[in-house]
C-alpha positions in Angstrom: 0.0 0.0 0.0 1.3 3.4 -1.0 -0.1 6.6 0.4 0.4 10.1 -1.1 -1.6 13.2 -1.6 -0.4 13.8 -5.2 -1.9 11.5 -7.9 1.1 12.0 -10.2 3.4 10.8 -7.5 1.3 7.7 -7.0 1.6 6.8 -10.7 5.3 7.2 -10.5 5.4 5.0 -7.5 3.3 2.4 -9.2 5.7 2.3 -12.2 8.7 1.8 -9.9 6.9 -1.1 -8.2 6.1 -2.7 -11.5 9.8 -2.4 -12.6 11.0 -3.7 -9.2 8.8 -6.8 -9.4 9.7 -7.4 -13.0 13.4 -7.8 -12.0 12.3 -10.8 -9.8 10.0 -12.3 -12.4 6.8 -11.1 -10.8 4.0 -8.7 -11.8 1.2 -6.8 -10.1 -2.3 -8.3 -10.0 -4.5 -5.9 -11.9 -7.6 -7.1 -10.2 -6.2 -6.5 -6.8 -4.4 -3.2 -7.5 -6.3 0.1 -7.8 -5.9 3.7 -7.0 -8.6 5.3 -4.8 -9.2 8.3 -2.7 -10.4 8.1 0.9 -12.7 11.2 0.7 -13.7 11.9 -3.0 -14.8 9.2 -5.5 -12.1 8.2 -8.0 -12.8 5.8 -10.8 -15.9 4.6 -8.9 -13.9 3.9 -5.7 -13.9 5.6 -2.3 -11.7 4.4 0.5 -10.0 1.1 0.8 -10.0 -2.2 2.7 -7.0 -3.5 4.5 -6.6 -6.4 6.9 -10.4 -6.6 7.5 -10.8 -2.9 8.1 -12.6 -0.3 5.9 -10.9 3.1 5.9 -12.9 6.1 4.6 -13.2 9.9 5.2 -16.5 11.7 5.4 -17.1 15.5 5.0 -18.5 16.9 8.3 -19.2 20.2 9.9 -17.0 22.2 12.1 -18.2 20.6 15.3 -17.2 17.0 14.2 -14.3 17.7 11.9 -10.8 16.4 12.4 -7.8 18.6 13.0 -4.3 18.6 11.7 -1.2 18.7 13.9 -1.5 22.5 14.6 -5.2 22.4 15.3 -6.5 23.6 12.0 -9.9 22.1 11.0 -9.7 19.7 8.0 -13.4 19.6 7.1 -13.6 15.8 7.2 -13.3 13.0 9.6 -11.6 9.6 9.2 -13.7 6.6 10.2 -12.4 3.0 10.3 -14.9 0.2 10.5 -14.9 -3.6 10.0 -15.1 -4.2 6.2 -18.2 -5.8 4.7 -16.2 -8.8 3.5 -14.9 -9.4 7.1 -18.4 -9.2 8.5 -19.7 -11.6 5.9 -16.9 -14.1 6.5 -17.5 -14.0 10.3 -21.3 -14.5 10.1 -20.9 -17.3 7.6 -18.3 -19.0 9.8 -20.6 -18.9 12.8 -23.5 -20.2 10.6 -21.3 -23.1 9.4 -20.3 -24.0 12.9 -23.9 -24.1 14.1 -25.0 -26.3 11.2 -22.2 -28.8 12.1 -23.3 -28.7 15.8 -27.1 -29.3 15.4 -26.9 -32.4 17.6 -24.7 -30.8 20.2 -26.0 -30.0 23.7 -26.6 -26.3 24.3 -23.6 -25.9 26.7 -21.2 -27.3 24.2 -22.5 -25.1 21.4 -21.9 -22.1 23.7 -18.4 -23.3 24.6 -17.5 -23.6 20.8 -19.0 -20.2 19.8 -17.9 -17.9 22.6 -14.1 -17.9 21.8 -14.9 -17.1 18.1 -17.2 -14.2 19.0 -14.9 -12.9 21.7 -11.7 -13.0 19.5 -13.4 -11.4 16.5 -14.9 -8.6 18.7 -11.5 -7.9 20.4 -9.9 -7.5 17.0 -12.3 -4.7 16.0 -12.9 -3.1 19.4 -10.4 -0.3 18.6 -12.4 1.1 15.7 -15.9 2.3 15.1 -17.6 -1.1 15.6 -20.7 -0.4 17.8 -23.2 -0.6 14.9 -21.4 -3.6 13.5 -21.6 -5.5 16.8 -25.3 -4.8 17.2 -26.0 -5.9 13.6 -23.9 -9.1 14.1 -25.8 -9.9 17.3 -29.1 -9.5 15.5 -28.0 -12.0 12.8 -26.6 -14.4 15.4 -30.0 -14.3 17.2 -31.7 -15.4 14.0 -29.2 -18.2 13.6 -29.9 -19.5 17.1 -33.6 -19.3 16.5 -33.1 -21.5 13.5 -30.9 -23.9 15.5 -33.7 -24.2 18.2 -36.4 -24.9 15.6 -34.4 -27.6 13.8 -33.7 -29.4 17.0 -37.4 -29.3 18.0 -39.3 -29.1 14.7 -42.6 -30.2 16.3 -42.4 -27.7 19.2 -43.8 -24.2 19.2 -41.6 -21.2 19.3 -42.7 -20.3 22.8 -41.6 -23.7 24.0 -38.1 -23.4 22.4 -37.7 -19.9 23.8 -38.5 -21.0 27.3 -36.1 -24.0 26.9 -33.0 -22.1 25.5 -33.5 -18.4 26.3 -33.5 -16.7 29.7 -33.7 -13.1 30.9 -30.2 -11.9 32.0 -29.7 -8.3 32.9 -33.0 -7.3 31.2 -32.3 -8.9 27.8 -32.9 -12.3 26.2 -29.8 -14.4 26.4 -29.0 -17.9 25.0 -28.0 -19.7 28.2 -28.3 -22.9 30.2 -29.7 -23.2 33.7 -26.2 -23.9 35.3 -25.0 -20.5 34.0 -23.3 -21.1 30.7 -24.3 -18.2 28.4 -23.6 -17.1 24.9 -21.3 -14.0 24.7 -22.7 -11.2 22.5 -20.6 -9.1 20.3 -21.7 -5.9 22.0 -20.5 -7.3 25.4 -17.0 -6.2 24.2 -16.6 -2.5 25.0 -15.2 -0.1 22.3 -11.7 1.0 23.3 -10.7 4.4 21.8 -7.2 5.3 21.0 -5.7 7.6 23.6 -3.3 10.2 22.2 0.1 10.6 23.8 0.0 13.6 26.1 1.9 16.7 25.0 5.6 16.0 24.2 5.7 12.8 26.3 8.3 10.2 25.2 9.1 6.7 26.4 12.7 8.0 26.9 11.9 11.1 29.0 12.0 9.1 32.3 8.4 9.6 33.2 7.8 5.9 33.9 4.6 6.6 36.0 2.8 8.1 32.9 3.8 5.3 30.6 3.0 2.5 33.1 -0.5 3.8 33.7 -1.0 4.3 29.9 -0.5 0.5 29.5 -4.1 -0.1 30.6 -5.4 1.5 27.4 -3.2 -0.5 25.1 -5.3 -2.3 22.5 -3.6 -5.6 23.2 -4.0 -5.4 27.0 -6.5 -7.8 28.4 -9.4 -6.1 30.2 -8.7 -7.9 33.5 -5.1 -6.8 33.4 -6.1 -3.3 32.5 -8.4 -3.1 35.6 -5.6 -4.4 37.9 -3.2 -1.9 36.3 -5.6 0.9 37.2 -6.1 -0.4 40.8 -2.3 -0.8 41.4 -1.5 2.5 39.7 0.9 0.9 37.3 3.0 -0.8 40.0 3.9 -4.4 40.6 2.5 -5.6 44.0 5.6 -7.7 44.7 8.6 -5.4 43.9 6.6 -2.1 44.0 8.3 -1.0 40.7 6.5 0.5 37.7 5.6 -1.6 34.8 7.2 -0.9 31.4 5.9 -1.6 27.9 8.3 -4.5 27.3 7.6 -6.2 30.7 5.8 -9.6 30.8 2.7 -9.3 33.1 1.0 -12.1 34.9 -1.9 -12.4 37.2 -1.6 -14.2 40.6 -4.1 -15.3 43.2 -3.6 -13.6 46.6 -4.8 -16.5 48.7 -3.4 -19.1 46.3 -6.8 -20.6 45.6 -7.5 -20.7 41.9 -11.1 -21.3 42.4 -11.5 -17.8 43.8 -11.4 -15.6 40.7 -12.7 -12.4 42.2 -10.8 -9.3 41.1 -10.2 -8.5 44.8 -8.3 -11.8 45.1 -6.0 -11.1 42.1 -2.9 -9.0 41.7 -0.7 -8.1 38.7 3.0 -9.0 38.9 6.1 -9.1 36.7 6.9 -12.6 35.3 10.0 -12.9 37.3 8.2 -11.5 40.5 5.5 -14.2 40.0 8.2 -16.9 39.9 10.0 -15.5 42.9 6.8 -15.3 45.0 5.9 -18.9 44.3 9.5 -20.2 44.9 9.6 -18.4 48.3 6.2 -19.7 49.2 7.2 -23.3 48.4 10.5 -22.9 50.4 8.6 -21.5 53.4 6.1 -24.4 53.4 8.9 -27.0 53.3 10.8 -25.3 56.2 7.7 -25.1 58.3 6.5 -28.7 57.9 9.6 -30.9 57.4 11.9 -29.9 60.3 9.2 -29.8 62.9 7.8 -33.3 62.0 11.3 -34.8 61.9 12.3 -33.2 65.2 9.1 -34.5 67.0 9.6 -37.9 65.5 13.2 -38.1 66.7 12.3 -36.9 70.2 9.6 -39.6 70.5 11.9 -42.4 69.4 14.7 -41.7 71.8 14.1 -42.9 75.5 15.4 -40.9 78.4 19.2 -41.3 79.0 20.0 -42.5 75.5 21.9 -40.7 72.8 21.3 -41.4 69.1 24.5 -43.6 68.8 23.7 -45.5 72.0 20.1 -46.2 70.9 21.3 -47.4 67.5 23.7 -49.8 69.1 21.0 -51.2 71.4 18.6 -51.7 68.6 21.2 -53.5 66.6 21.7 -56.0 69.4 18.0 -56.6 69.9 17.5 -57.2 66.1 20.3 -59.8 66.1 18.7 -61.6 69.1 15.3 -61.7 67.3 16.9 -63.1 64.1 18.6 -65.9 66.1 15.3 -66.8 67.8 13.4 -66.9 64.5 16.1 -69.3 63.1 15.4 -71.6 66.1 11.7 -71.6 65.2 10.6 -69.2 67.9 8.4 -66.4 66.7 7.8 -63.3 68.8 4.8 -62.1 66.7 
């Protein structure tokens, strides 16, 4: 992809790319190569699609217009959305999975679909996807209604709705009585890009600002982002600020992995996590093993005997028992 504001420069760049590929015995695909403008129509094209995103600019008034680097209004606004082809592929993929799982129990269907919906939504949560998520949920709702009807073709719609759909937080949700529920696309919150403040730089020494900014990183998990906010960008073990290149891990405070409440979790560096568990294991060994061994030794030694004297006495007794057993006398 080549970007330039001058059409003539774009044609020159295209010719250079053609010559460069020709030296390697390759050529540009005419069907996949085109010149377009993101704001004005050019040869019937407006905007472009890249990596599943649709990039376009729309003319707007002064209250919604974007601004350049010096604050001058541009008269248009750049909007990035999921592309139509990406939405179509996603919906068809969900539909194909549901057709293959018509005989599956409801909980297993939910288990298979949730990671797909969650991952796709996370990929597009950083752009203008609210309307897309709502439209996708509407189509998924119809797909589940079809799945219900095919499983129970002789039952009424009211029966299948009561069987598979429950009211959760004031809306109909595809869920099971034990609590497994389908994740909707709109359950993923939109995460807007946060501009770097002023002249801040990762090399200016302001680690506090950059550590707290990590919680808005598009690749940061929502649970880790909440813990970063609670801990003010600091590790709970070493009390140092997190950096962008650090590996972050979540640990349970009471060491019980069944308690997944946010209040029972803390965010640590990878090496701090390892150090905490190694010290915990060492402490448990030191507390249990020496005490048990000491008590056992004290119980085994009678009064007035040292360990060496007791071992010698026991050796004599064992030898006497062995001789008696050879003579046919059993002491059991």
